[in-house]
Structure formats: structure tokens, C-alpha cells
C-alpha positions as a printed NumPy array, in Angstrom:
array([[-63.593,  77.196,   9.868],
       [-61.862,  75.38 ,   7.019],
       [-60.66 ,  71.824,   7.513],
       [-57.968,  71.066,   4.917],
       [-58.308,  67.37 ,   5.801],
       [-62.088,  67.173,   5.438],
       [-61.68 ,  64.738,   2.544],
       [-59.764,  62.277,   4.738],
       [-61.409,  59.586,   6.812],
       [-60.918,  59.929,  10.568],
       [-58.263,  57.204,  10.558],
       [-56.404,  58.792,   7.618],
       [-56.511,  62.18 ,   9.361],
       [-55.129,  60.677,  12.581],
       [-52.423,  58.742,  10.727],
       [-51.376,  61.923,   8.921],
       [-51.031,  63.674,  12.299],
       [-49.085,  60.752,  13.764],
       [-46.649,  60.798,  10.85 ],
       [-46.256,  64.591,  11.087],
       [-45.581,  64.405,  14.833],
       [-43.197,  61.475,  14.482],
       [-41.217,  63.373,  11.84 ],
       [-41.211,  66.592,  13.895],
       [-40.024,  64.712,  17.012],
       [-37.448,  62.609,  15.11 ],
       [-34.539,  61.707,  17.369],
       [-36.313,  62.863,  20.537],
       [-36.785,  60.466,  23.429],
       [-39.444,  60.324,  26.123],
       [-38.48 ,  58.203,  29.146],
       [-35.839,  56.485,  27.035],
       [-38.237,  55.565,  24.229],
       [-38.944,  57.095,  20.857],
       [-41.15 ,  60.155,  21.468],
       [-43.987,  58.722,  19.38 ],
       [-44.544,  56.097,  22.102],
       [-45.725,  58.916,  24.418],
       [-47.981,  60.265,  21.669],
       [-49.437,  56.796,  21.037],
       [-50.172,  56.503,  24.769],
       [-51.9  ,  59.904,  24.874],
       [-53.976,  58.881,  21.844],
       [-54.835,  55.568,  23.492],
       [-56.064,  57.304,  26.656],
       [-58.077,  59.716,  24.561],
       [-59.861,  57.09 ,  22.46 ],
       [-60.836,  55.256,  25.623],
       [-63.253,  58.148,  26.258],
       [-63.73 ,  60.001,  22.932],
       [-63.47 ,  59.363,  19.204],
       [-63.665,  62.987,  18.134],
       [-61.409,  63.33 ,  15.096],
       [-59.975,  66.7  ,  16.126],
       [-59.17 ,  65.535,  19.645],
       [-57.519,  62.391,  18.239],
       [-55.334,  64.483,  15.942],
       [-54.612,  66.895,  18.794],
       [-53.416,  63.958,  20.885],
       [-50.633,  63.397,  18.356],
       [-49.793,  67.044,  17.765],
       [-50.132,  68.459,  21.302],
       [-46.35 ,  68.703,  21.916],
       [-45.202,  69.682,  18.413],
       [-45.146,  73.471,  18.868],
       [-43.748,  73.289,  22.393],
       [-41.015,  70.727,  21.743],
       [-39.96 ,  71.101,  18.096],
       [-39.227,  73.848,  15.589],
       [-42.714,  73.557,  14.069],
       [-44.887,  76.64 ,  14.487],
       [-48.629,  76.96 ,  14.993],
       [-49.352,  78.435,  11.516],
       [-47.969,  75.235,   9.96 ],
       [-50.275,  73.13 ,  12.153],
       [-53.264,  75.272,  11.122],
       [-52.336,  75.086,   7.421],
       [-51.818,  71.322,   7.531],
       [-54.611,  70.273,   9.894],
       [-57.066,  73.156,  10.166],
       [-58.091,  75.801,  12.658],
       [-59.762,  73.453,  15.133],
       [-56.634,  71.348,  15.516],
       [-54.588,  74.555,  15.771],
       [-56.802,  75.674,  18.662],
       [-56.219,  72.394,  20.495],
       [-52.445,  72.51 ,  19.943],
       [-52.275,  76.164,  21.016],
       [-54.231,  75.304,  24.149],
       [-51.805,  72.484,  25.01 ],
       [-48.741,  74.679,  24.47 ],
       [-47.287,  76.345,  27.561],
       [-46.896,  80.093,  27.779],
       [-43.391,  81.318,  26.942],
       [-40.753,  81.267,  29.655],
       [-37.23 ,  80.109,  30.383],
       [-38.293,  77.616,  33.036],
       [-41.271,  75.557,  34.08 ],
       [-41.682,  77.917,  37.048],
       [-42.054,  80.859,  34.643],
       [-44.309,  79.055,  32.142],
       [-46.863,  77.378,  34.366],
       [-48.552,  80.31 ,  36.201],
       [-49.551,  82.176,  33.005],
       [-50.482,  78.895,  31.347],
       [-52.748,  77.935,  34.25 ],
       [-54.311,  81.412,  34.289],
       [-55.165,  81.133,  30.572],
       [-56.536,  77.612,  30.947],
       [-58.786,  78.522,  33.901],
       [-60.779,  80.754,  31.542],
       [-61.254,  78.074,  28.884],
       [-64.408,  76.186,  28.046],
       [-62.744,  74.168,  25.262],
       [-63.549,  70.75 ,  26.666],
       [-61.882,  68.845,  23.83 ],
       [-58.61 ,  70.712,  24.3  ],
       [-58.884,  70.169,  28.05 ],
       [-59.424,  66.461,  27.415],
       [-56.322,  66.232,  25.211],
       [-54.231,  67.943,  27.891],
       [-55.671,  65.679,  30.599],
       [-54.715,  62.626,  28.526],
       [-51.212,  64.067,  28.135],
       [-50.955,  64.557,  31.906],
       [-52.253,  61.022,  32.474],
       [-49.456,  59.771,  30.217],
       [-46.912,  61.875,  32.111],
       [-47.931,  60.701,  35.582],
       [-48.375,  57.079,  34.503],
       [-44.921,  56.924,  32.937],
       [-43.175,  58.757,  35.775],
       [-44.908,  56.662,  38.451],
       [-43.862,  53.409,  36.774],
       [-40.531,  54.193,  35.154],
       [-39.315,  57.36 ,  36.807],
       [-37.489,  59.396,  37.249],
       [-38.904,  59.787,  40.732],
       [-38.154,  63.518,  40.585],
       [-40.628,  63.881,  37.692],
       [-43.35 ,  62.057,  39.602],
       [-42.714,  64.27 ,  42.642],
       [-42.891,  67.348,  40.413],
       [-46.261,  66.265,  38.96 ],
       [-47.525,  65.536,  42.46 ],
       [-46.418,  68.938,  43.776],
       [-47.961,  70.724,  40.773],
       [-51.19 ,  68.791,  41.026],
       [-53.247,  71.254,  43.107],
       [-52.525,  74.078,  40.638],
       [-52.978,  71.783,  37.62 ],
       [-56.25 ,  70.502,  39.024],
       [-57.584,  74.006,  39.688],
       [-56.78 ,  75.057,  36.119],
       [-57.694,  71.971,  34.084],
       [-60.359,  70.012,  35.936],
       [-63.987,  70.445,  34.923],
       [-67.006,  68.513,  36.107],
       [-67.936,  67.165,  32.66 ],
       [-67.786,  63.747,  31.094],
       [-65.567,  62.307,  29.707],
       [-62.982,  64.57 ,  31.345],
       [-63.91 ,  63.367,  34.831],
       [-62.953,  59.804,  33.861],
       [-59.4  ,  60.871,  33.015],
       [-59.233,  63.223,  36.007],
       [-60.034,  60.341,  38.35 ],
       [-57.281,  58.204,  36.831],
       [-54.746,  61.021,  37.32 ],
       [-55.884,  61.524,  40.932],
       [-55.62 ,  57.788,  41.621],
       [-52.027,  57.591,  40.375],
       [-50.894,  60.723,  42.199],
       [-52.448,  59.588,  45.48 ],
       [-50.277,  56.456,  45.64 ]])
């Protein structure tokens, strides 16, 4: 597995990913704020439990393929295969609606043992439920709550540090 960013320090590698994601998401908003605010929050949750360089970069790039015109081969070329695996993992299956995308996504995830990719996705979900519980819209929070049993079955694993994030998600959704 070749890492085209091997020569970069962890912080340089993460900053490169942040800049790439910010450029790819230019003009996009998340809960009324610049999209990079969501990515910064996901990264913040992640570094509270792990400092793995690939997971940190994945925290910034996890939505790029799903939400922008960037494609996975570009991510792999720019950031390496390991980061590409994490981004691919965090990208929903194709479909016209959430209802179409989630069942095949959950089925794929259930088979995974990629704990770093799972951790990145858990941190993303923590960001989603935290933001929607505090700032709305209420319909988003209700959607995350209704999806939670299926999400939990697919993504939860009894391993640290994932369980720390899982507990935080459960706490917010039980309010």
C-alpha cells in the first residue's frame, strides 16, 4: 500500500486533507454554517479517542465523494489507498433517496472489520446527532432517532475506542 503523503508529518497530512475537503465543499452549508465546520467537528470527536493519521484524514474527507463531484480515484491518488478505503466505507451505496441508499449501505457495513473506518463514521454520526439535537431541524433529529436501531446494528462494535463514541450517540438520541 503506497502512501503518497508518507513524507508529510501527521499535522501536514491532516491540513492537506482539510484544505482539499474545504475546496471540494466550497459554497456548501451544513446547518447554516460553512461545511468545513462539520468536518472540523468530526475531526475533533475523532481526536478525542484516536490520533491515527489515516482516521484523522478520513474525518475530513469522509463526505467528499458522497457530496461533491470528487471521485474515489482522486482521493486514492492524493491521499493513498488507506484513506481511500476509509472514504469508500463512509460513502453510501448509490440510490435516489436515503430509503434506497441505507439498506445496502448497512448490509455492506455489517460485514466490515475496518474499525478505523467505523470510528470515522461513528464520529460523523455523532456530529450529525449533536448538531440536529441542538440546532435542528427537528425533522433531522427524528430521522436519526428512527434510523438508530438499523444504524446501531450495522455500525456498532464492542471495541474501544468505538464504544466511547457509541455511548455518546446513544446518550443524545435517548433524550
